[in-house]
DSSP file (Angstrom, degrees, kcal/mol; ACC not computed):
  #  RESIDUE AA STRUCTURE BP1 BP2  ACC     N-H-->O    O-->H-N    N-H-->O    O-->H-N    TCO  KAPPA ALPHA  PHI   PSI    X-CA   Y-CA   Z-CA
    1    1 A X              0   0    0      0, 0.0     2,-0.0     0, 0.0     0, 0.0   0.000 360.0 360.0 360.0 131.8    7.9 -110.9   37.0
    2    2 A X        -     0   0    0      1,-0.1     2,-0.4     0, 0.0     0, 0.0  -0.352 360.0-113.3 -68.0 145.5    8.5 -107.1   37.1
    3    3 A X        -     0   0    0     -2,-0.0     2,-0.5     2,-0.0    -1,-0.1  -0.631  26.7-147.2 -78.7 132.3    6.5 -105.0   39.5
    4    4 A X        -     0   0    0     -2,-0.4     2,-0.7     2,-0.0    -1,-0.0  -0.889   4.5-153.6-103.9 128.9    4.1 -102.6   37.8
    5    5 A X        -     0   0    0     -2,-0.5     2,-0.4     2,-0.0    -2,-0.0  -0.900   9.7-159.9-105.6 112.2    3.5  -99.3   39.5
    6    6 A X        -     0   0    0     -2,-0.7     2,-0.5     2,-0.0    -2,-0.0  -0.773  16.3-129.1 -93.8 133.2    0.1  -97.9   38.6
    7    7 A X        -     0   0    0     -2,-0.4    -2,-0.0     1,-0.1    -1,-0.0  -0.699  21.3-174.5 -80.7 123.8   -0.5  -94.2   39.2
    8    8 A X        +     0   0    0     -2,-0.5    -1,-0.1     2,-0.0     2,-0.1   0.602  49.2 106.4 -94.4 -13.8   -3.7  -93.6   41.2
    9    9 A X        -     0   0    0      1,-0.1     4,-0.1     2,-0.0    -2,-0.1  -0.374  58.8-151.6 -70.7 145.1   -3.8  -89.8   40.9
   10   10 A X  S    S+     0   0    0      1,-0.1     2,-0.4    -2,-0.1    -1,-0.1   0.735  79.8  47.0 -85.2 -25.1   -6.3  -88.2   38.7
   11   11 A X  S    S-     0   0    0      1,-0.0    -1,-0.1     0, 0.0    28,-0.1  -0.917  93.5-101.5-121.6 144.2   -4.2  -85.1   37.9
   12   12 A X        -     0   0    0     -2,-0.4     2,-0.5     1,-0.1    26,-0.4  -0.324  35.7-146.5 -61.7 145.2   -0.6  -84.8   37.0
   13   13 A X        -     0   0    0     24,-0.1     2,-0.4    25,-0.1    24,-0.2  -0.962   8.8-158.6-120.8 128.9    1.7  -83.8   39.9
   14   14 A X  E     -A   36   0A   0     22,-2.7    22,-2.1    -2,-0.5     2,-0.3  -0.857  25.0-112.2-108.7 140.0    4.7  -81.6   39.4
   15   15 A X  E     +A   35   0A   0     -2,-0.4     2,-0.3    20,-0.2    20,-0.3  -0.541  43.6 169.4 -67.1 130.0    7.7  -81.3   41.8
   16   16 A X        -     0   0    0     18,-1.9     2,-0.7    -2,-0.3    92,-0.0  -0.966  19.7-165.7-144.9 123.7    7.7  -77.9   43.4
   17   17 A X        +     0   0    0     -2,-0.3     2,-0.3    26,-0.0    17,-0.2  -0.776  40.0 122.1-117.6  87.5    9.9  -76.9   46.3
   18   18 A X        -     0   0    0     -2,-0.7    15,-2.9    15,-0.3     2,-0.1  -0.959  63.6 -96.3-138.5 155.9    8.7  -73.6   47.8
   19   19 A X  E     +B   32   0A   0     -2,-0.3    41,-0.5    13,-0.2     2,-0.3  -0.464  43.2 178.1 -72.1 146.8    7.5  -72.6   51.3
   20   20 A X  E     -BC  31  59A   0     11,-2.6    11,-2.1    -2,-0.1     2,-0.5  -0.869  30.0-113.7-135.5 170.7    3.7  -72.6   52.0
   21   21 A X  E     -BC  30  58A   0     37,-2.2    37,-2.5    -2,-0.3     2,-0.4  -0.957  28.7-171.2-109.6 127.6    1.5  -71.8   54.9
   22   22 A X  E     -BC  29  57A   0      7,-3.1     7,-2.4    -2,-0.5     2,-0.5  -0.975   4.4-168.6-120.0 129.2   -0.4  -74.8   56.3
   23   23 A X  E     + C   0  56A   0     33,-3.0    33,-1.7    -2,-0.4     3,-0.4  -0.769  20.9 158.4-123.8  86.7   -3.1  -74.2   59.0
   24   24 A X  S    S+     0   0    0     -2,-0.5    -1,-0.1     3,-0.3    30,-0.1   0.737  86.8  29.7 -77.5 -20.7   -4.3  -77.4   60.6
   25   25 A X  S    S-     0   0    0      2,-0.5    -1,-0.2    31,-0.1     3,-0.1   0.055 125.1 -87.1-125.8  25.3   -5.6  -75.5   63.7
   26   26 A X  S    S+     0   0    0     -3,-0.4     2,-0.5     1,-0.2    -3,-0.1  -0.057 105.2  93.8  96.1 -33.4   -6.5  -72.2   62.3
   27   27 A X  S    S-     0   0    0     -5,-0.0    -2,-0.5     1,-0.0    -3,-0.3  -0.842  78.3-122.3 -98.6 125.2   -3.0  -70.6   62.7
   28   28 A X        -     0   0    0     -2,-0.5     2,-0.3    -5,-0.2    -5,-0.2  -0.396  30.5-174.7 -67.6 137.0   -0.8  -70.8   59.6
   29   29 A X  E     -B   22   0A   0     -7,-2.4    -7,-3.1    -2,-0.1     2,-0.1  -0.958  31.4 -96.0-130.4 149.5    2.6  -72.5   60.0
   30   30 A X  E     +B   21   0A   0     -2,-0.3    16,-0.5    -9,-0.2     2,-0.3  -0.372  45.2 168.3 -68.1 140.6    5.4  -72.9   57.6
   31   31 A X  E     -B   20   0A   0    -11,-2.1   -11,-2.6    14,-0.1     2,-0.6  -0.931  33.4-119.1-141.9 163.8    5.7  -76.0   55.5
   32   32 A X  E     -BD  19  44A   0     12,-2.3    12,-2.5    -2,-0.3   -13,-0.2  -0.937  25.1-134.2-112.3 115.1    7.7  -77.0   52.5
   33   33 A X  E     + D   0  43A   0    -15,-2.9   -15,-0.3    -2,-0.6    10,-0.3  -0.444  24.8 177.0 -65.9 136.1    5.8  -77.9   49.3
   34   34 A X  E     -     0   0A   0      8,-3.2   -18,-1.9     1,-0.5     2,-0.3   0.760  65.0  -8.7-108.1 -46.4    7.2  -81.1   47.7
   35   35 A X  E     -AD  15  42A   0      7,-1.6     7,-2.2   -20,-0.3    -1,-0.5  -0.985  61.5-159.1-153.4 162.5    4.7  -81.5   44.8
   36   36 A X  E     +AD  14  41A   0    -22,-2.1   -22,-2.7    -2,-0.3     2,-0.3  -0.992  13.2 164.5-146.7 143.6    1.5  -80.0   43.6
   37   37 A X        -     0   0    0      3,-2.4   -24,-0.1    -2,-0.3     3,-0.1  -0.845  53.4 -95.7-141.8-178.2   -1.5  -80.9   41.3
   38   38 A X  S    S+     0   0    0    -26,-0.4    67,-0.1    -2,-0.3     3,-0.1   0.588 124.3  43.9 -77.9  -8.8   -5.0  -79.5   40.8
   39   39 A X  S    S-     0   0    0      1,-0.3    54,-2.4   -27,-0.2     2,-0.3   0.558 124.5 -32.2-111.3 -11.0   -6.3  -82.1   43.2
   40   40 A X  E     - E   0  92A   0     52,-0.3    -3,-2.4    -3,-0.1     2,-0.3  -0.993  49.5-127.7 178.1-175.2   -3.8  -82.1   46.0
   41   41 A X  E     -DE  36  91A   0     50,-2.1    50,-2.9    -2,-0.3     2,-0.4  -0.957   9.1-137.3-150.5 166.9   -0.3  -81.6   47.3
   42   42 A X  E     +DE  35  90A   0     -7,-2.2    -8,-3.2    -2,-0.3    -7,-1.6  -0.996  31.1 167.8-127.3 136.0    2.5  -83.2   49.3
   43   43 A X  E     -DE  33  89A   0     46,-2.2    46,-3.2    -2,-0.4     2,-0.5  -0.945  35.9-116.6-143.0 164.4    4.5  -81.1   51.8
   44   44 A X  E     +DE  32  88A   0    -12,-2.5   -12,-2.3    -2,-0.3     2,-0.3  -0.910  38.6 179.3-102.9 131.6    6.9  -81.5   54.6
   45   45 A X  E     - E   0  87A   0     42,-2.7    42,-3.3    -2,-0.5   -14,-0.1  -0.924  35.9-126.3-136.2 154.8    5.6  -80.3   58.0
   46   46 A X  S    S+     0   0    0    -16,-0.5     2,-0.3    -2,-0.3    38,-0.1   0.506  88.8  43.3 -82.6  -4.9    7.0  -80.1   61.5
   47   47 A X  S    S-     0   0    0     40,-0.1     2,-0.2    31,-0.0    40,-0.1  -0.971  85.4-103.3-140.7 154.2    4.1  -81.9   63.3
   48   48 A X        -     0   0    0     -2,-0.3     2,-0.4    28,-0.1    -2,-0.1  -0.524  32.6-161.6 -72.5 142.2    1.9  -84.9   62.7
   49   49 A X        -     0   0    0     -2,-0.2     3,-0.1    -4,-0.1     4,-0.0  -0.998  21.6-116.7-127.1 129.3   -1.6  -84.2   61.5
   50   50 A X    >   -     0   0    0     -2,-0.4     3,-1.6     1,-0.1    23,-0.3  -0.324  38.2 -97.6 -64.7 142.8   -4.4  -86.8   61.8
   51   51 A X  T 3  S+     0   0    0      1,-0.2    23,-0.2    23,-0.1    -1,-0.1  -0.302 109.4  27.1 -58.5 145.8   -5.9  -88.1   58.6
   52   52 A X  T 3  S+     0   0    0     21,-3.7     2,-0.3     1,-0.3    -1,-0.2   0.435  84.5 141.6  75.6   5.3   -9.1  -86.4   57.6
   53   53 A X    <   -     0   0    0     -3,-1.6    20,-2.3    20,-0.2     2,-0.3  -0.609  52.9-127.0 -71.5 131.9   -8.1  -83.2   59.4
   54   54 A X  E     - F   0  72A   0     -2,-0.3     2,-0.4    18,-0.2    18,-0.2  -0.663  31.6-172.2 -79.9 135.3   -9.2  -80.1   57.3
   55   55 A X  E     - F   0  71A   0     16,-2.9    16,-2.3    -2,-0.3     2,-0.4  -0.975  21.2-137.1-130.5 143.1   -6.4  -77.7   56.7
   56   56 A X  E     -CF  23  70A   0    -33,-1.7   -33,-3.0    -2,-0.4     2,-0.4  -0.801  26.0-163.9 -93.0 142.0   -6.3  -74.2   55.2
   57   57 A X  E     -CF  22  69A   0     12,-2.7    12,-2.2    -2,-0.4     2,-0.5  -0.988  12.6-163.5-132.3 135.0   -3.4  -73.7   52.8
   58   58 A X  E     -CF  21  68A   0    -37,-2.5   -37,-2.2    -2,-0.4     2,-0.4  -0.982  11.6-167.6-119.9 124.3   -1.8  -70.5   51.4
   59   59 A X  E     -CF  20  67A   0      8,-3.1     8,-1.9    -2,-0.5     2,-0.6  -0.902  13.9-161.8-111.5 134.9    0.4  -70.8   48.3
   60   60 A X  E     +     0   0A   0    -41,-0.5     2,-0.3    -2,-0.4     5,-0.3  -0.789  32.6 157.1-113.3  85.3    2.7  -68.1   47.0
   61   61 A X  E >   - F   0  64A   0      3,-1.0     3,-2.8    -2,-0.6     6,-0.1  -0.781  54.0 -85.9-107.6 151.7    3.3  -69.3   43.5
   62   62 A X  T 3  S+     0   0    0     -2,-0.3    -1,-0.1     1,-0.3    -2,-0.0  -0.360 119.7   9.2 -55.4 127.3    4.4  -67.1   40.5
   63   63 A X  T 3  S+     0   0    0     -2,-0.1    -1,-0.3     1,-0.0    44,-0.0   0.395 129.3  63.0  81.9  -3.9    1.2  -65.8   39.0
   64   64 A X  E X   +F   61   0A   0     -3,-2.8     3,-1.3     3,-0.1    -3,-1.0  -0.188  67.3 167.9-145.7  45.5   -0.8  -67.1   41.9
   65   65 A X  E 3  S+     0   0A   0     -5,-0.3    -5,-0.2     1,-0.3    -3,-0.0  -0.385  70.7  12.7 -66.2 137.9    0.4  -65.2   45.0
   66   66 A X  E 3  S+     0   0A   0     -7,-0.3     2,-0.3     1,-0.2    -1,-0.3   0.716  83.5 169.9  70.7  21.5   -1.7  -65.6   48.1
   67   67 A X  E <   -F   59   0A   0     -8,-1.9    -8,-3.1    -3,-1.3     2,-0.4  -0.502  16.5-159.0 -68.6 127.9   -3.7  -68.4   46.6
   68   68 A X  E     +F   58   0A   0     -2,-0.3     2,-0.3   -10,-0.2   -10,-0.2  -0.931  19.0 160.3-116.4 133.2   -5.9  -70.0   49.3
   69   69 A X  E     -F   57   0A   0    -12,-2.2   -12,-2.7    -2,-0.4     2,-0.4  -0.901  27.5-134.5-138.6 167.1   -7.4  -73.5   49.2
   70   70 A X  E     +FG  56  95A   0     25,-2.2    24,-2.5    -2,-0.3    25,-1.8  -0.952  28.7 165.4-124.1 147.9   -8.7  -76.0   51.7
   71   71 A X  E     -FG  55  93A   0    -16,-2.3   -16,-2.9    -2,-0.4     2,-0.4  -0.943  32.5-116.4-151.9 173.2   -8.0  -79.7   51.9
   72   72 A X  E     -FG  54  92A   0     20,-2.7    20,-2.7    -2,-0.3     2,-0.4  -0.956  33.6-116.2-116.7 135.0   -8.2  -82.8   53.9
   73   73 A X  E     + G   0  91A   0    -20,-2.3   -21,-3.7    -2,-0.4    18,-0.3  -0.553  35.3 171.8 -69.5 125.4   -5.1  -84.7   55.1
   74   74 A X  E     +     0   0A   0     16,-2.8     2,-0.3    -2,-0.4    17,-0.2   0.511  65.9  18.9-111.4 -11.3   -5.1  -88.1   53.5
   75   75 A X  E     + G   0  90A   0     15,-1.4    15,-2.8   -25,-0.1    -1,-0.3  -0.959  53.1 177.1-159.9 140.0   -1.6  -89.2   54.6
   76   76 A X  E     + G   0  89A   0     -2,-0.3     2,-0.4    13,-0.2    13,-0.2  -0.888  12.6 170.8-147.6 114.6    0.9  -88.3   57.2
   77   77 A X  E     - G   0  88A   0     11,-2.3    11,-3.2    -2,-0.3     2,-0.3  -0.986  32.6-122.9-129.8 132.7    4.2  -90.2   57.6
   78   78 A X  E     - G   0  87A   0     -2,-0.4     2,-0.4     9,-0.2     9,-0.2  -0.550  28.9-127.7 -71.2 131.7    7.2  -89.4   59.8
   79   79 A X    >   -     0   0    0      7,-3.0     3,-0.8    -2,-0.3     7,-0.4  -0.674  25.9-124.6 -81.4 133.2   10.3  -89.1   57.7
   80   80 A X  T 3  S+     0   0    0     -2,-0.4     3,-0.1     1,-0.2    -1,-0.1  -0.496  82.9  13.5 -80.6 144.4   13.1  -91.3   59.1
   81   81 A X  T 3  S+     0   0    0      1,-0.2     2,-0.5    -2,-0.2    -1,-0.2   0.642  91.5 122.5  73.6  16.0   16.5  -89.9   60.0
   82   82 A X    <   -     0   0    0     -3,-0.8     2,-0.4     4,-0.1     4,-0.3  -0.945  53.0-133.8-115.8 130.3   15.6  -86.2   59.9
   83   83 A X  S    S+     0   0    0     -2,-0.5     2,-0.2     2,-0.1    -3,-0.0  -0.997  88.5  39.1-128.4 128.1   16.0  -84.0   62.9
   84   84 A X  S    S-     0   0    0     -2,-0.4     0, 0.0   -38,-0.1     0, 0.0   0.525 116.4 -93.1 -69.5 164.1   14.0  -82.1   64.0
   85   85 A X        -     0   0    0     -2,-0.2     2,-0.4   -39,-0.1    -2,-0.1  -0.200  50.0-171.6 -52.4 134.8   11.1  -84.5   63.3
   86   86 A X        -     0   0    0     -7,-0.4    -7,-3.0    -4,-0.3     2,-0.4  -0.986   8.3-153.9-133.8 141.4    9.5  -83.9   59.9
   87   87 A X  E     -EG  45  78A   0    -42,-3.3   -42,-2.7    -2,-0.4     2,-0.7  -0.928  13.8-136.3-119.5 138.8    6.3  -85.3   58.5
   88   88 A X  E     -EG  44  77A   0    -11,-3.2   -11,-2.3    -2,-0.4     2,-0.5  -0.855  29.6-165.8 -91.4 119.4    5.4  -85.9   54.9
   89   89 A X  E     -EG  43  76A   0    -46,-3.2   -46,-2.2    -2,-0.7     2,-0.5  -0.927  11.0-158.1-115.9 124.9    1.8  -84.8   54.6
   90   90 A X  E     -EG  42  75A   0    -15,-2.8   -16,-2.8    -2,-0.5   -15,-1.4  -0.878  13.5-169.1-100.4 131.2   -0.5  -85.6   51.7
   91   91 A X  E     -EG  41  73A   0    -50,-2.9   -50,-2.1    -2,-0.5     2,-0.5  -0.976  14.0-154.3-125.5 131.8   -3.5  -83.3   51.2
   92   92 A X  E     -EG  40  72A   0    -20,-2.7   -20,-2.7    -2,-0.4   -52,-0.3  -0.916  30.9-119.1-100.3 125.3   -6.5  -83.7   48.9
   93   93 A X  E     + G   0  71A   0    -54,-2.4   -22,-0.3    -2,-0.5     3,-0.1  -0.440  35.5 172.3 -68.4 132.5   -8.1  -80.4   48.0
   94   94 A X  E     +     0   0A   0    -24,-2.5     2,-0.3     1,-0.3   -23,-0.2   0.591  65.4  28.1-112.9 -18.9  -11.7  -80.1   49.1
   95   95 A X  E     + G   0  70A   0    -25,-1.8   -25,-2.2     2,-0.0    -1,-0.3  -0.914  65.6 128.4-152.8 120.2  -12.5  -76.4   48.3
   96   96 A X        -     0   0    0     -2,-0.3   -27,-0.1   -27,-0.2     2,-0.0  -0.955  51.3-101.9-161.8 153.9  -11.1  -74.0   45.8
   97   97 A X     >  -     0   0    0     -2,-0.3     4,-2.3     1,-0.1     5,-0.2  -0.320  31.6-115.1 -74.2 160.8  -12.6  -71.7   43.2
   98   98 A X  H  > S+     0   0    0      1,-0.2     4,-2.2     2,-0.2     5,-0.1   0.879 118.6  55.0 -61.7 -37.3  -12.6  -72.6   39.5
   99   99 A X  H  > S+     0   0    0      2,-0.2     4,-2.4     1,-0.2    -1,-0.2   0.902 108.4  47.7 -63.2 -41.1  -10.2  -69.7   38.9
  100  100 A X  H  > S+     0   0    0      2,-0.2     4,-2.9     1,-0.2     5,-0.2   0.912 109.8  52.3 -66.1 -42.6   -7.8  -71.1   41.4
  101  101 A X  H  X S+     0   0    0     -4,-2.3     4,-2.4     1,-0.2    -2,-0.2   0.898 110.6  49.1 -59.9 -39.7   -8.0  -74.6   39.9
  102  102 A X  H  X S+     0   0    0     -4,-2.2     4,-2.4     2,-0.2    -2,-0.2   0.929 111.2  48.8 -65.7 -45.2   -7.2  -73.0   36.5
  103  103 A X  H  X S+     0   0    0     -4,-2.4     4,-2.4     1,-0.2    -2,-0.2   0.924 113.1  47.4 -59.2 -45.7   -4.2  -71.1   37.9
  104  104 A X  H  X S+     0   0    0     -4,-2.9     4,-3.0     1,-0.2     5,-0.2   0.911 110.7  52.4 -63.0 -42.1   -2.9  -74.2   39.6
  105  105 A X  H  X S+     0   0    0     -4,-2.4     4,-2.4    -5,-0.2    -2,-0.2   0.913 110.8  46.8 -59.8 -44.1   -3.4  -76.2   36.5
  106  106 A X  H  X S+     0   0    0     -4,-2.4     4,-2.2     2,-0.2    -1,-0.2   0.905 113.5  49.0 -64.8 -41.8   -1.4  -73.7   34.4
  107  107 A X  H  X S+     0   0    0     -4,-2.4     4,-2.3     2,-0.2    -2,-0.2   0.933 111.8  48.2 -63.4 -46.4    1.4  -73.6   37.0
  108  108 A X  H  X S+     0   0    0     -4,-3.0     4,-2.5     1,-0.2    -2,-0.2   0.917 110.9  51.5 -61.1 -43.9    1.6  -77.4   37.2
  109  109 A X  H  X S+     0   0    0     -4,-2.4     4,-2.3    -5,-0.2    -1,-0.2   0.914 109.5  50.0 -59.3 -43.3    1.7  -77.6   33.4
  110  110 A X  H  X S+     0   0    0     -4,-2.2     4,-2.4     1,-0.2    -1,-0.2   0.904 111.3  48.9 -61.8 -41.4    4.6  -75.0   33.3
  111  111 A X  H  X S+     0   0    0     -4,-2.3     4,-2.4     2,-0.2    -2,-0.2   0.901 110.5  50.2 -66.4 -40.7    6.5  -77.0   35.9
  112  112 A X  H  X S+     0   0    0     -4,-2.5     4,-1.8     2,-0.2    -2,-0.2   0.908 112.0  47.4 -64.9 -41.0    6.1  -80.3   34.1
  113  113 A X  H  X S+     0   0    0     -4,-2.3     4,-2.0     1,-0.2    -2,-0.2   0.910 111.9  51.0 -64.6 -42.0    7.3  -78.7   30.8
  114  114 A X  H  X S+     0   0    0     -4,-2.4     4,-1.0     1,-0.2    -2,-0.2   0.901 109.7  50.0 -62.4 -41.7   10.3  -77.1   32.6
  115  115 A X  H  < S+     0   0    0     -4,-2.4    -1,-0.2     1,-0.2    -2,-0.2   0.857 110.4  49.4 -67.3 -34.8   11.2  -80.5   34.2
  116  116 A X  H  < S+     0   0    0     -4,-1.8    -1,-0.2     1,-0.2    -2,-0.2   0.866 108.9  53.7 -70.7 -35.8   11.1  -82.3   30.8
  117  117 A X  H  <        0   0    0     -4,-2.0    -1,-0.2     1,-0.2    -2,-0.2   0.729 360.0 360.0 -72.3 -21.5   13.2  -79.6   29.2
  118  118 A X     <        0   0    0     -4,-1.0    -1,-0.2    -3,-0.2    -2,-0.2   0.479 360.0 360.0 -81.7 360.0   16.0  -80.0   31.8
């Protein structure tokens, strides 16, 4: 019987590979965004972050430069075979303005359309 993969996310997620600032301890550190939605993101980060840690995030996206949101880490897994050690971190957004959510939604929609056209 074929395995069925059900998507649990509530919002569509678009692949986006740009640098972001992630601040798990108050000081922003560079991370690499992997994908983004209006409800969360996935990024690659240089250190492990405990689940449920609140993080501040700054995104510099076209049309949304300096966008700041807050989220909680929901997943952190060390990537194998990568040196220096790198962690894939999943973040669920916990605080953002309605205007920011709208900007992110428009950006994600544009990325999804761009990916389908390629």
